VODRENVO-680582 format. One record per residue (C-alpha): x, y, z. Coordinates in steps of 0.02 Angstrom, whole numbers, plus 32768, in hexadecimal, padded with zeros to 4 digits. Layout:
# residues N
u | v | w
X | Y | Z
...
***
This chain:
# residues 818
u | v | w
43C5 | BBDD | 7637
443A | BC79 | 7643
44CC | BC18 | 7661
44B7 | BBA3 | 75DB
44A3 | BC2F | 755C
4550 | BC70 | 75A0
459F | BBD1 | 758F
4561 | BBC2 | 74D1
459C | BC6E | 74AD
4635 | BC59 | 74EE
464F | BBB2 | 748E
4623 | BC08 | 73E8
46AE | BC8F | 7428
472A | BBFA | 7429
4704 | BBBA | 7388
4715 | BC6C | 733D
47B9 | BC79 | 7399
4804 | BBD9 | 7339
47CF | BC11 | 7289
486D | BC7C | 725A
48CF | BBDC | 727A
4860 | BB77 | 7210
4870 | BBEF | 7185
492F | BBDF | 717D
4933 | BB1A | 7155
4895 | BABC | 713B
48ED | BA1B | 7124
494D | BA2B | 71D1
4920 | B9BA | 7263
4926 | BA01 | 7310
4943 | B9A4 | 73AA
48C3 | B93A | 7404
4887 | B98A | 74A8
48C7 | B907 | 7513
4862 | B8DA | 75AA
489B | B815 | 75CF
4922 | B846 | 7648
4937 | B7D1 | 76E3
49A9 | B7CD | 7774
4A1E | B753 | 771F
4A0E | B769 | 765D
49A8 | B7C6 | 75E0
49CB | B87A | 759C
4999 | B91B | 75CE
49B1 | B9D4 | 758B
4A6E | B9F4 | 75A6
4A8E | BA9A | 75FA
4B47 | BA8E | 7611
4BEB | BA19 | 75EE
4CA8 | BA18 | 760D
4CC4 | BA8F | 7591
4C45 | BB07 | 75BA
4C8C | BB06 | 767A
4D31 | BB24 | 7633
4CE8 | BBBF | 75CB
4C94 | BC0F | 7660
4D1F | BBDF | 76E0
4C97 | BBC2 | 7754
4CCE | BB93 | 7807
4C33 | BB21 | 7823
4BAA | BADA | 77BB
4B36 | BB54 | 7808
4B91 | BBEF | 77C3
4B96 | BBA4 | 771E
4AD9 | BB82 | 7718
4AB9 | BC31 | 775B
4B18 | BC80 | 76C7
4AD9 | BC07 | 763A
4A34 | BBAC | 7666
4995 | BBFD | 7641
4919 | BC0F | 76D5
49A7 | BBF6 | 7750
49DE | BC74 | 77D0
4A37 | BC82 | 7877
4A2A | BCCD | 792A
4AD5 | BCD9 | 796E
4A8B | BCD5 | 7A1B
4B1C | BC79 | 7A6A
4B97 | BCFD | 7A1A
4C13 | BC80 | 79D8
4C22 | BC52 | 7922
4C16 | BB98 | 794A
4B73 | BBAA | 79B9
4AF3 | BBF3 | 7944
4A36 | BBCF | 7944
4A0F | BB95 | 7895
4962 | BBC2 | 7850
4915 | BB6F | 77B8
4869 | BBB8 | 7783
4852 | BBF2 | 7834
487C | BB47 | 7898
492B | BB37 | 78F8
49B8 | BAC7 | 790F
4A0E | BB13 | 799F
4A9A | BAE0 | 7A2E
4A41 | BB3D | 7AB7
49E2 | BAD3 | 7B2A
4924 | BB09 | 7B3A
4913 | BB42 | 7A83
488A | BAF0 | 7A2C
48E5 | BA7C | 79A9
488B | BA68 | 7902
4914 | BA1C | 7894
4961 | B976 | 7884
4A18 | B96F | 785A
4A6F | B8CF | 7820
4B25 | B8AA | 7809
4B45 | B804 | 77A2
4AA5 | B7BB | 77CD
4AA7 | B7EA | 7891
4A2C | B863 | 78DC
4AA3 | B8E4 | 7938
4A1C | B943 | 7995
4A5A | B91A | 7A47
49F6 | B8AE | 7AB9
49E8 | B938 | 7B42
4979 | B9BE | 7B02
4990 | B995 | 7A3F
4A13 | BA1C | 7A2E
4A8A | BA24 | 798F
4B49 | BA50 | 79BF
4B8C | BA85 | 7923
4C30 | BA95 | 7968
4C42 | B9D7 | 7967
4C2D | B9C1 | 78AD
4CD2 | B9B9 | 784D
4CBE | BA33 | 77C7
4D5C | B9F9 | 7762
4D0F | B94B | 775C
4C67 | B971 | 7715
4C47 | B940 | 7663
4B8B | B96B | 7643
4B06 | B9D2 | 7695
4A53 | B9AA | 766D
49BA | BA06 | 76AB
4914 | B9B1 | 76B9
4884 | BA3A | 76BD
47D8 | BA20 | 7715
47A5 | B9AD | 77A2
480B | B917 | 777E
47C8 | B881 | 77CF
4848 | B7FC | 7799
48CC | B860 | 77F8
487B | B843 | 789C
4877 | B8B7 | 7930
4884 | B972 | 7928
4870 | B976 | 7863
47E9 | B9EC | 786D
4835 | BA66 | 77F6
48A8 | B9F3 | 778A
493D | B996 | 77A2
49F9 | B9C3 | 7780
4A63 | B932 | 7748
4B1D | B92B | 7744
4B94 | B8A6 | 76ED
4C43 | B89E | 7714
4CCE | B87B | 769D
4D25 | B7D1 | 767C
4DCA | B793 | 762D
4D6D | B76B | 7591
4D28 | B827 | 7579
4DB0 | B887 | 75B9
4E5B | B827 | 759D
4F01 | B880 | 75BE
4F46 | B8F5 | 763B
4F03 | B9AB | 7660
4F54 | BA1B | 76DB
4F03 | BAD0 | 76FE
4F31 | BB52 | 7783
4EEE | BC08 | 7793
4F01 | BC9A | 7807
4E9C | BD45 | 7812
4E4D | BDC5 | 7884
4E23 | BDAE | 7936
4EAD | BD2F | 7954
4E42 | BCB2 | 78E2
4EBE | BC19 | 78A6
4E73 | BB80 | 784F
4ECC | BAE2 | 7818
4E98 | BA46 | 77C6
4EE3 | B9AB | 7782
4E94 | B91B | 7723
4EC9 | B884 | 76B8
4E7B | B7EC | 766A
4E99 | B76E | 75EB
4E69 | B6BD | 75AD
4EC0 | B626 | 75DC
4EBF | B571 | 7583
4E30 | B4F9 | 75A7
4DB0 | B585 | 759B
4DE5 | B5DC | 763C
4DEA | B699 | 764D
4E1E | B71A | 76DB
4E05 | B7C4 | 770C
4E41 | B834 | 779F
4E24 | B8E6 | 77C2
4E35 | B96D | 784E
4E1E | BA1A | 786C
4E3E | BAA1 | 78DF
4DF7 | BB45 | 790A
4E3D | BBC8 | 7986
4E13 | BC7E | 7998
4E13 | BD00 | 7A19
4D81 | BD42 | 79DD
4D4A | BDF5 | 79AF
4CE9 | BE14 | 7A58
4D41 | BE26 | 7B06
4D51 | BD7A | 7B55
4D22 | BD0F | 7AC9
4DB4 | BC99 | 7A99
4D80 | BBF0 | 7A5E
4DC6 | BB55 | 7A0C
4D87 | BAB5 | 79B6
4DDD | BA20 | 797B
4D7D | B999 | 791E
4DB9 | B8F4 | 78C7
4D7D | B86B | 785F
4DC0 | B7B9 | 7833
4D6D | B74E | 77B5
4D92 | B69F | 776B
4D26 | B65E | 76E1
4D0F | B5C3 | 766C
4CAE | B5AE | 75C9
4C8F | B537 | 7541
4C1F | B540 | 74B4
4B7F | B522 | 751B
4BB4 | B54B | 75D7
4C06 | B5C6 | 763A
4C31 | B5E4 | 76F2
4C83 | B668 | 7756
4CC3 | B688 | 7806
4CD0 | B737 | 7842
4D0E | B789 | 78E6
4CEA | B83A | 790B
4D3C | B8A1 | 7990
4D23 | B958 | 79D2
4D5E | B9BA | 7A56
4D21 | BA77 | 7A66
4D3A | BB03 | 7AE5
4CD0 | BB9B | 7AB3
4CA9 | BC41 | 7AF9
4C03 | BC8B | 7AB8
4BE0 | BD2E | 7B10
4B2F | BD40 | 7AD6
4AC9 | BDE2 | 7AD5
4AF4 | BE8D | 7B10
4A96 | BF1E | 7B46
4A7D | BF9A | 7ABA
4AD1 | C02F | 7B18
4B71 | BFC7 | 7B48
4B75 | BF8E | 7A9B
4B70 | C040 | 7A4F
4BFA | C06B | 7AD5
4C6D | BFD5 | 7A9D
4C34 | BF51 | 7A15
4CB2 | BED8 | 7A5F
4C6B | BEE3 | 7B0C
4C0D | BE58 | 7B63
4B73 | BE59 | 7BE1
4BC4 | BDE1 | 7C5F
4C4A | BD59 | 7C53
4C7E | BCCC | 7C49
4C11 | BC71 | 7BDE
4C62 | BBD9 | 7BB7
4C30 | BB2F | 7B69
4C9A | BA94 | 7B53
4C6A | B9F7 | 7AE9
4CC2 | B953 | 7AD7
4C78 | B8D3 | 7A64
4CAE | B82C | 7A1F
4C4A | B7C3 | 79A5
4C53 | B72F | 7945
4BF0 | B709 | 78A9
4BDE | B66B | 7840
4B8D | B677 | 779C
4B62 | B5F8 | 771C
4B02 | B5D1 | 767C
4AEA | B533 | 760A
4A86 | B50A | 7576
4A44 | B461 | 7571
4A24 | B401 | 74CE
4969 | B414 | 74E4
4978 | B4D3 | 74C7
4960 | B4EE | 757F
49D3 | B57D | 75C2
49FB | B578 | 767C
4A45 | B60B | 76DB
4A76 | B601 | 7799
4AD3 | B65F | 7818
4B01 | B651 | 78CB
4B4B | B6DA | 793C
4B89 | B70A | 79F2
4BB2 | B7AA | 7A31
4BE4 | B7FF | 7AD3
4BD4 | B8BF | 7AF5
4C0B | B928 | 7B8A
4BDF | B9DE | 7B99
4C0D | BA51 | 7C21
4BD8 | BB03 | 7C36
4C16 | BB95 | 7CA0
4BBF | BC33 | 7C99
4BB9 | BCDB | 7CF6
4B1E | BD29 | 7CF0
4ABB | BDBB | 7D44
4A4B | BD88 | 7DCD
49B0 | BDD3 | 7D9A
4962 | BDBC | 7E56
49E2 | BE3B | 7E95
49A5 | BEC5 | 7E1A
4930 | BF3D | 7E88
4989 | BF05 | 7F1D
4A02 | BF68 | 7F8E
4AA8 | BF29 | 7F6C
4B0B | BFAB | 7FD8
4B46 | BFCA | 8086
4B57 | BF32 | 80EF
4AED | BF3D | 8197
4B2E | BF1A | 823D
4B13 | BE5F | 8232
4B5D | BE5C | 8184
4BF9 | BEB3 | 81C2
4C0A | BE38 | 825C
4C07 | BDAB | 81DA
4C8B | BE00 | 8165
4CFF | BE18 | 820C
4CE8 | BD6D | 824C
4D16 | BD1C | 81AB
4DB8 | BD93 | 8197
4D85 | BE11 | 8125
4DBB | BEC1 | 812A
4DA8 | BF5D | 80BE
4CEC | BF5D | 80C2
4C91 | C000 | 80DB
4C37 | C01E | 818A
4BC7 | C0A5 | 8149
4BA2 | C109 | 80AD
4BB8 | C091 | 801B
4B25 | C0BC | 7FA2
4B01 | C0A0 | 7EEC
4B43 | C13A | 7EBC
4BED | C11E | 7EFF
4BFF | C060 | 7EE5
4BFF | C02A | 7E31
4C1C | BF71 | 7E60
4BD7 | BF3A | 7F08
4C18 | BEA4 | 7F4F
4C0B | BEA8 | 8016
4B57 | BE81 | 8031
4B63 | BDF3 | 7FC1
4BF5 | BDA7 | 801A
4BA7 | BDBA | 80C0
4AFC | BD79 | 8097
4B58 | BCD9 | 804C
4BAE | BCC7 | 80F4
4B11 | BCD6 | 8154
4AB1 | BC74 | 80E2
4A2D | BD01 | 80DC
49FF | BD5E | 803A
4A87 | BD35 | 7FBF
49FE | BD23 | 7F3D
49CE | BDD6 | 7F55
4A71 | BE2D | 7F86
4AED | BDD4 | 7F02
4AE3 | BE20 | 7E5B
4B37 | BD8E | 7E00
4B20 | BCCF | 7DE2
4B9B | BC44 | 7DA6
4B2E | BBC1 | 7D5B
4B85 | BB23 | 7D30
4B41 | BA87 | 7CE0
4B85 | B9DB | 7CA5
4B39 | B975 | 7C28
4B69 | B8B8 | 7BFE
4B0E | B864 | 7B74
4B21 | B7BA | 7B2F
4ABD | B783 | 7A98
4ABF | B6E0 | 7A25
4A50 | B6A1 | 79A2
4A36 | B64C | 78F9
49C7 | B665 | 785C
49AF | B5EA | 77C9
4957 | B612 | 772A
4924 | B59B | 7699
48F3 | B5E7 | 75EE
48BC | B5A0 | 7548
4853 | B5B6 | 74B1
47B1 | B54C | 748C
471D | B565 | 741A
4665 | B548 | 7446
4612 | B53C | 7392
4640 | B5D2 | 732E
467B | B634 | 73CD
472F | B638 | 7406
4769 | B64D | 74B1
4810 | B671 | 7506
47F8 | B641 | 75B2
4862 | B66E | 7648
4847 | B61B | 76F0
48B1 | B64C | 7788
48B7 | B62E | 784E
492A | B674 | 78D0
494B | B66F | 7983
499E | B6F5 | 79E8
49CB | B6EE | 7AA3
4A1F | B773 | 7B0C
4A48 | B7AC | 7BBB
4A63 | B853 | 7C01
4AA4 | B89B | 7CA6
4A8B | B955 | 7CBC
4ABA | B9BC | 7D59
4AB0 | BA6F | 7D77
4AE6 | BAEF | 7DFF
4ADB | BBA7 | 7E18
4B5B | BC04 | 7E91
4B3F | BCB8 | 7ED3
4BC1 | BD37 | 7E9A
4BE5 | BDEE | 7E7B
4C09 | BE47 | 7DE0
4CBD | BE90 | 7DC4
4CDF | BF23 | 7D5C
4D0D | BEBF | 7CC2
4C67 | BE77 | 7CD8
4CA1 | BDD2 | 7D02
4C40 | BD73 | 7DA1
4CAA | BD44 | 7E31
4C61 | BCB4 | 7E93
4C54 | BCBD | 7F4C
4C6D | BC32 | 7FC1
4C0F | BC10 | 8069
4B7C | BBB2 | 80B4
4AF9 | BC0A | 803A
4B6A | BC13 | 7FA7
4AFA | BB9F | 7F3A
4A46 | BBB7 | 7F0A
49FC | BB1D | 7F4E
496F | BB67 | 7FAC
49AF | BB6A | 805F
49CA | BC24 | 806C
4969 | BC77 | 80ED
4912 | BCE5 | 8071
485D | BCEC | 8032
4896 | BCE5 | 7F80
4919 | BC5F | 7F95
4918 | BBF0 | 7EF4
4965 | BB42 | 7ED1
49BB | BB37 | 7E36
4A0F | BA8A | 7E52
49E8 | BA02 | 7DC7
4A27 | B94A | 7DD7
49C8 | B8F8 | 7D4E
49E8 | B848 | 7CFC
4983 | B828 | 7C58
4973 | B78C | 7BF9
4914 | B792 | 7B4C
48EC | B70A | 7AD5
48AE | B72D | 7A1D
4861 | B699 | 79B5
483B | B6DC | 78FC
47FC | B684 | 7865
47EB | B6DE | 77B9
47A8 | B6BC | 770A
47B7 | B71D | 7664
476F | B6F0 | 75BB
4785 | B746 | 7516
46F8 | B719 | 74AD
4703 | B735 | 73F1
465B | B773 | 73B7
4692 | B794 | 7305
4729 | B7C7 | 7299
4727 | B873 | 72F5
46C8 | B863 | 738B
4700 | B816 | 7432
46B3 | B80C | 74DF
4729 | B7FD | 757B
46E0 | B7B6 | 7617
4742 | B7AF | 76C1
4713 | B78C | 7776
4770 | B76B | 7815
4738 | B72F | 78BF
47A4 | B760 | 7950
4797 | B728 | 7A05
47FA | B78E | 7A8E
4802 | B75F | 7B35
485A | B7E2 | 7BB0
4887 | B7A4 | 7C66
48C5 | B838 | 7CC0
4901 | B81D | 7D7D
4928 | B8AC | 7DF7
49C0 | B88D | 7E74
498B | B926 | 7EDC
48CB | B919 | 7EF4
489C | B866 | 7EBC
47EE | B819 | 7EBF
4788 | B880 | 7E42
4710 | B912 | 7E66
4728 | B9CA | 7E75
47E5 | B9F1 | 7E7D
4828 | B94A | 7E3B
4862 | B92B | 7D8F
482E | B871 | 7D98
47BE | B837 | 7D05
47B6 | B7BA | 7C81
4746 | B7EE | 7BF4
473A | B78B | 7B53
471A | B7E7 | 7A9E
46CD | B78F | 7A07
46AA | B7D3 | 7964
4691 | B79F | 78B0
46C2 | B837 | 7831
468F | B82E | 7779
46CF | B888 | 76E7
4690 | B891 | 762B
46D8 | B8E9 | 7595
4691 | B8EA | 74E1
4711 | B921 | 745A
46F7 | B945 | 73A3
4778 | B95E | 732F
475B | B9AD | 7282
47AB | B98C | 71DC
4824 | BA1A | 71EB
4855 | B9E1 | 7296
47FA | BA54 | 72FC
47CF | BA03 | 739B
473A | BA2D | 7416
4723 | B9D7 | 74B7
4698 | B9E4 | 7538
46B6 | B999 | 75ED
4666 | B98A | 7692
46CC | B944 | 7722
46C2 | B939 | 77DD
4749 | B916 | 786A
4758 | B928 | 791F
47CA | B938 | 79AB
47CA | B8FE | 7A61
47DE | B977 | 7ADD
4894 | B982 | 7B21
48CF | B955 | 7BC9
48EF | BA0E | 7BEC
483D | BA39 | 7BC5
4802 | B99E | 7C1D
4867 | B9DE | 7CB8
4816 | BA8B | 7CBE
475E | BA6B | 7C92
4704 | BA78 | 7D45
4693 | BB14 | 7D5A
46A4 | BAE5 | 7E1A
4768 | BAED | 7E0D
4797 | BB65 | 7D96
4854 | BB7A | 7D68
48C8 | BC02 | 7D2C
4922 | BBD1 | 7C7E
49B3 | BBAE | 7C7D
49CA | BBA2 | 7D22
4963 | BB1E | 7D68
48E5 | BA8F | 7D3F
4844 | BA67 | 7D97
47BA | B9E5 | 7D9E
4783 | B989 | 7CF3
46CF | B961 | 7CCD
46D6 | B913 | 7C1D
46CE | B986 | 7B8C
468C | B95E | 7AE4
46EC | B93A | 7A4A
46F8 | B9D5 | 79CF
469A | B9A6 | 7929
46E1 | BA05 | 7889
4673 | B9FB | 77E7
46BE | BA4A | 774C
4675 | BA67 | 76A2
46E5 | BA94 | 7616
46EB | BABB | 7559
478A | BAA9 | 7500
47C1 | BAD4 | 7451
4873 | BABC | 73FC
48A3 | BAD8 | 7351
4956 | BAC5 | 7315
49BA | BABE | 7277
4A6D | BAC2 | 7240
4A91 | BB7E | 7280
4A31 | BB77 | 732A
49AB | BB4C | 73A8
4911 | BB9A | 73E9
48B2 | BB69 | 747E
481C | BBAC | 74DD
47B8 | BB6F | 756B
471B | BB9C | 75D0
4718 | BB53 | 767A
46B3 | BB59 | 771D
46D5 | BAF9 | 77B6
4650 | BAED | 7844
4695 | BAB9 | 78E8
4616 | BA80 | 796F
4633 | BA61 | 7A2B
46C6 | BACF | 7A13
4732 | BAD2 | 7AB5
4753 | BB92 | 7AF9
47A1 | BBD3 | 7BA0
4711 | BC2E | 7BE6
470E | BCA1 | 7C87
46D4 | BC57 | 7D28
46C5 | BD04 | 7D79
4714 | BDA8 | 7D71
47B8 | BD65 | 7DD0
4809 | BD27 | 7D30
47E9 | BC75 | 7D54
4792 | BC03 | 7CD5
4779 | BB5F | 7C8F
476B | BB09 | 7BE3
46B8 | BAE2 | 7BAB
465F | BA9C | 7B13
4617 | BB4D | 7AE0
45C6 | BB41 | 7A2F
45F6 | BB57 | 7985
467C | BBAE | 7924
4685 | BBCB | 785B
4727 | BBEA | 77F2
46F8 | BC0B | 773A
474A | BC63 | 76AC
4791 | BC64 | 7601
4846 | BC32 | 75CB
4890 | BC50 | 7524
4934 | BC32 | 74E1
499E | BC26 | 7448
4A4F | BBFA | 740D
4A9B | BC0A | 7365
4B41 | BBF5 | 730D
4B85 | BC6F | 728B
4C34 | BC55 | 7245
4CA4 | BC6A | 72D6
4C1E | BCB2 | 7347
4BAA | BC60 | 73BF
4B0B | BCB3 | 7402
4A92 | BC84 | 7491
4A0F | BCE1 | 74EF
4989 | BCB2 | 7576
48F8 | BD07 | 75C1
4890 | BCC2 | 7652
47EB | BD23 | 7692
47C8 | BCD0 | 7749
4728 | BCFA | 779E
473D | BCA4 | 7841
46B0 | BCBE | 78C9
465C | BC82 | 795C
45B7 | BC40 | 793E
4574 | BC2D | 79EE
456C | BCA6 | 7A81
45DD | BC8F | 7B10
462A | BCFB | 7BA2
46E6 | BD01 | 7BBD
475B | BD5F | 7C26
4774 | BE09 | 7BE4
47E3 | BE6F | 7C70
4840 | BEC5 | 7BEE
47B1 | BEF3 | 7B74
4769 | BFA1 | 7B8C
46B2 | BF57 | 7B69
46B7 | BEE0 | 7BFD
4629 | BEE3 | 7C83
4697 | BF08 | 7D12
4673 | BF7B | 7D9A
46D7 | C009 | 7D46
475A | C02C | 7CCD
47EC | BFCA | 7CE2
479E | BF47 | 7D53
4789 | BE86 | 7D25
46F6 | BE5A | 7CD4
46BB | BDEC | 7C4C
4680 | BE09 | 7B96
45F5 | BDB1 | 7B2E
4622 | BD61 | 7A90
458D | BD76 | 7A0B
4580 | BD06 | 796D
45DE | BD57 | 78DF
466B | BD96 | 7954
470B | BD80 | 78F7
478A | BD00 | 7944
4827 | BD51 | 7987
48D1 | BD3C | 793F
488F | BD0F | 7892
48AC | BD87 | 7800
4821 | BD9C | 778D
4896 | BDC2 | 76F0
4932 | BD68 | 76C8
4994 | BD8A | 7627
4A30 | BD2B | 75F6
4AA8 | BD47 | 7551
4B41 | BD10 | 7514
4BB4 | BD23 | 7484
4C51 | BCC7 | 7460
4CCD | BCE1 | 73D5
4D45 | BC6F | 738A
4DB0 | BCFA | 7346
4E46 | BC86 | 730B
4E7A | BBD8 | 7335
4EDB | BC12 | 73C4
4E67 | BC90 | 7402
4DBA | BC91 | 744C
4D50 | BD19 | 74B5
4CA8 | BD07 | 750A
4C38 | BD7E | 755C
4BA6 | BD5D | 75BE
4B1D | BDC7 | 7618
4A9C | BDA0 | 769A
4A1B | BE21 | 76C2
49A1 | BDFE | 7751
490B | BE6D | 778B
48E6 | BE9B | 783D
48A6 | BE24 | 78B9
4849 | BE2E | 7963
48AA | BE1B | 79FF
488F | BD8E | 7A70
4828 | BDDE | 7AFA
47BD | BE33 | 7A83
4748 | BDA5 | 7A4F
46B7 | BE19 | 7A42
470D | BE90 | 79C6
46D5 | BF20 | 7A34
4776 | BF66 | 7A8C
4799 | C01D | 7A86
483C | C072 | 7AD0
4803 | C103 | 7B43
48BD | C13C | 7B68
48A6 | C133 | 7C15
4878 | C089 | 7C54
488E | C02D | 7BAA
4923 | C065 | 7B56
4925 | BFFA | 7AA9
48C2 | BFCC | 7A11
485A | BF22 | 79FC
48C6 | BED3 | 7994
495D | BECD | 791B
4981 | BF37 | 7887
4988 | BF02 | 77CA
4A3D | BEE3 | 7798
4A98 | BE9E | 76FD
4B4E | BE4E | 7700
4BC0 | BE32 | 7678
4C4E | BDB6 | 766E
4CDE | BDB7 | 75F3
4D53 | BD2B | 75D0
4DD4 | BCEF | 7550
4E4A | BC64 | 7527
4EEF | BC5F | 74CC
4F39 | BBC5 | 7483
4FF3 | BBE3 | 7456
500C | BB2D | 7436
4FB7 | BA89 | 742F
4F82 | BA52 | 74E4
4FA8 | BAFD | 7536
4F1C | BB76 | 7565
4F2D | BC21 | 75B7
4E8F | BC64 | 75F2
4E46 | BD01 | 7657
4D9B | BD28 | 769B
4D5D | BDD1 | 76D0
4CBA | BDBE | 773D
4C42 | BE52 | 7759
4CA1 | BEB0 | 76D0
4C57 | BF50 | 76FA
4C6A | BF49 | 77B1
4BB3 | BF51 | 77DB
4B7D | BF65 | 788E
4AEA | BEE5 | 78A2
4A88 | BE7B | 791B
4A41 | BDBD | 78F1
49D7 | BDB9 | 7980
498C | BE1C | 7A13
493F | BE0A | 7AC3
48E6 | BE7B | 7B37
490E | BE7C | 7BEC
493D | BEE3 | 7C88
49F5 | BF1B | 7C87
4A6B | BF18 | 7D1C
4ADE | BFA3 | 7CE3
4AD9 | C05A | 7CBB
4B23 | C0A6 | 7C1E
4BD9 | C0A3 | 7C53
4BC8 | BFED | 7C8B
4BB7 | C005 | 7D49
4B45 | BF99 | 7DB0
4A9D | BFFA | 7DC5
4A1D | BF7E | 7E32
49A5 | C009 | 7E53
499A | C083 | 7DB8
48F9 | C0D7 | 7DFD
48CF | C108 | 7EAC
481E | C0ED | 7E99
4790 | C0CE | 7E8F
4797 | C039 | 7F06
4701 | BFBD | 7EF1
46F0 | BF28 | 7F60
47B4 | BF42 | 7F95
47E5 | BF44 | 7EDE
4830 | BFC3 | 7E7F
4839 | BFE4 | 7DBA
48CB | BFA4 | 7D55
4922 | BFE9 | 7CB9
48EF | BF82 | 7C2B
494F | BF84 | 7B8E
496F | BF28 | 7AE9
4A07 | BEA7 | 7ADD
4A50 | BE7A | 7A33
4ABB | BDE8 | 79F2
4B3C | BE58 | 7995
4B8E | BE21 | 78EB
4C3F | BE10 | 78D5
4C92 | BEA5 | 7880
4CFE | BE9E | 77E3
4D84 | BE19 | 77DE
4E08 | BDCF | 776E
4E34 | BD18 | 775E
4EC8 | BCD9 | 76F5
4F07 | BC2F | 76DE
4F4A | BBB0 | 766F
4F1C | BAFD | 763A
4F98 | BA75 | 75F1
4F4D | B9DA | 75A3
4FB8 | B94D | 756B
***
């Protein structure tokens, strides 16, 4: 009852918010609240278009959303501008395997969440070719898997929408160079054509962070008065270095520094999409598409070997010296090597690899390699039409789709040692790879060779029912059947330690929205919806409590996990007139059977499991206005994202863990009401644009974000003590300003400039707690404390790692259209 009173009071507040707009013009009509978007057709609230992308000079769709769209924030965990985690109302679309994916992303009717892990690679989307960006809020069942928090719908340009030739080039800070070319036109006989390509390259503002990305699109279309068809080919080739989080002391000493390197991801994608629609004489409207795509992803990451922390990495013993001598090594110490006089140890690592004994404990570095090959194909067909049953009008859409995919994922970990520039040097020898064969009680097997086949069959329906002149009822439902077949080439046969499994998931998800429109154009909508996601292959591959794994370094056994179910309630209000638009929304998304990586014991190993419930609720306000040559927009989002069930997770970096003493591994207990990490509670965005003259325009935008808890601080209880635990339990609030301008000296020519982070704010978009391998000078320190020694283990130095934001940068370029 208390929750209901809160919703009613908040709804009344929304109505009050609309009154100023109503008073301006009682005869104006505002836009409908649109809820009929489907994967192939319909309309949804627009959050961007080609002109807006030009104004923000965004290098990706993700950057544009982060700067302009209400409710959207990013976590730059990967440390690359083309690889952010995008959060919308607390649910995520991420390029990182193992991240719980809560948003569906569509490009020209094709769901681009990848088959293996449902990840979204923002670097593969050709920004120059994007025509429109729509965002559907709430659980959106018609968009299928992963649409727990909504769906992002992208459409590309065509020769009819964007005729002519446009060339663009820019250059700026940190060696960033961008270029694009696009051309399109209309041919006799109803044909049109469009081609586009863009290229991004930069040295990066951090060390060892050079990246490049090339994307291209070619589209041929035909249309007449009743039908249209288009065939498009997409290609992308990217090579990205994202150096991720950095420990707070090293970041303070040199903001450009990286924790370890390299951290490289290479993506290559090809996709062909056929879209068509026709309107029959009967009034029936048909939409359809078919697609095929292939993706190859390779990663090469140099990481700290956490198993070596707390171990003695110094002074080879007699057996190790003999192995080094036999292998032809010279120059190693015969006595006296200690942590105090050796900032970057290597000899015990090399010797243990040669002996195949304990490289897992004596090598402070790991080279983690992976390769994923994915192919996906499918088709969708929609039919829509209008009919009446007595006095009631219906606008009905029926759809069905089939998607099949295959994926082959391989992974290995090679032992190595950390060099003074904090890159990792791999070592060759009998014990070079973490394959479980080492003569060590803590040997681990990080190999993966997994083949997966997924088949998804879906059917959905939407019906808009006219209940009167100003009242409509929208009904939607989607049924999904998802079959996953995983086969393990290393440990086949099923059971503990094997990845073999064949789970099948079924779900029918409904949605209902009641919309009323007043005579003055004010629109109020109340909706309830449900969506689901089947567990990803990486979650299924690490879900056996009897065979826990270390992410992202390995997968293990896979008893079936249950689907995640999200249910959303939302109240939305819109009011618009000739000068502007006001929007307000109250939302609550409750997820059940949510999937979380939980601790198996104090070793840092763990597994994915269905643990209970989470809740993401809040308030979203936005407004935009036009006044003479000025445009104004602003938004505020209050997000209360909390766990609603109890659970135990690894908390080795958390001062409140249950370890045997400060600095020791342990677990933490999540309690209902604890806030979910990495999700800020408050987000404010504002922008002002000024068309000073026909040849000059300026725009200023601002994003202000409140603090967020660090990953590893799920119980919100971490407190630094200055000895064993050095850093805070989350990020600090920040505000960023970006200033842009365009000069148009003659028709068709535009000269533009963009200053990002205008006031050079030092900030972090994400944080994580964990043990550090270095001292404040960047030297390896495996045993930061002499004691106490408990069960053979020593305490480690725990710190806070941050995802640093880029400093101020200037980008200048020119665009020519003819």
